[in-house]
Structure formats: C-alpha cells, structure tokens
Phi, psi and omega in degrees: 000142184274159178299326178300320178299316180295322179296317178296314177303317181304311183288323177297314181291321182295313184263356179052042183201130176290318183292321178294318177298317179298318180297312181295322182273003182054050181229187176243158186300319178299323177294321179295315178299316180298317179297316180296321176298319178297318179297312180298321178295318180295321179280339180074027177204162178279134177253339184228147170250118184267139175211174180294334181272003179129206180235155170231153180274140171284170176304321177294321178296318177299315181298313179294318181300320179305317182281317182295319181299317179298313182296312182296316181294324176295318178298316179295322178295316177299316178299316180297319179296317179297316180294322179289330175296320181293331180266005179062029174282328179212173173127189183225142173232130178250124185240126171266125187220140174280156184299318179297314180296324179297309184288320184279326190237307197286322185305314180293326179290324179297321178298315178297316181298315182296324177294321181284326185227071186294341182274351180273125179271135181244131175245120178259137175239120180277120182223165163288166180302315181296317179295322180295317178293320177298317178298323177293316179300325182274357179080013180285326177238159180274331182209150176238131176240114189223168173267154183245169013278144177209147181275118179251124180260149176297146012274001178290158176220150181258141175229127180285126182253331188198139178249137176209162177232000000 
C-alpha cells in the first residue's frame, strides 16, 4: 500500500468526512471514496462505517488510525523542521575555524548572526586551517573559516571573506 493511501485514510478518519478530506487534499470526493474502497479491499475488512451524517471508524479503522496518525504527524513534523532549518528559523550550524580567523573576522559576524537568528545553535570547533578544511571534507563541520593560503580540493570551494596583513 502506498503512503498516499495512508495519507488519504488519515484525513478521512481525522475529519470523518470524504468531502472534507477531498477539500484538504485538493482532490475530489469520488477519488477519495475509491481510494478508501481500495484500502478496505486490500486489508479485507471494513475500516469505516458510512452514513448520511459522516463516517465512523470500525475497531479495525481505529486501530489503523492510531498508527497512521503517528506516522503522518511525524512526517509533517520532520518536513516542517527541515523547512525551518532552510529559513534559519531553527537548526544547528557547526563551524570549523582557525584562531586567527575567529579573532579577526568571525566573532563580530557571529554576534550579528545570533541577533538575526536567535533560534539557530552554533557550534564552534577551534582548528588549524588545515584541520578545519579536513573536518569540512569529512562532514564533521558545515563550514570552515580559515586563514590562507591553503589548498582547497573539489568539490569544496574557497571564498575570500576578509583581507588582512
């Protein structure tokens, strides 16, 4: 059975209405009804009792809904977390930084960043420039801020942020 079937079952069971589920899913009521018939056929039992006042779940429907609701809500929560990380509303950033780059450049930028994005947690790792780039290559840190010259291999790329002597 596909995840889409479970998602449709979830909304039908949650709102106890085919038409409300169709509206939320941007679908039509006949498709929702057909999907529910397919699910019941696949399970070989009735999950819903249909009436003019809406639907009620059978004991089997209640049992399935308990599990499906947890799964669907977890998926939506995961999706929401990923999207909020992309917008910097929440999340974590791990930075590998050399001491010179930290003192000359990064400290003032971190203060500005924290004011703009207070929910984002920052983890700093103090490294030599070579160690910071190595940590980035191994996926230990998300970004490395180092002093140059240093050899950067693809797929990594270097961007000059600040010049000093």
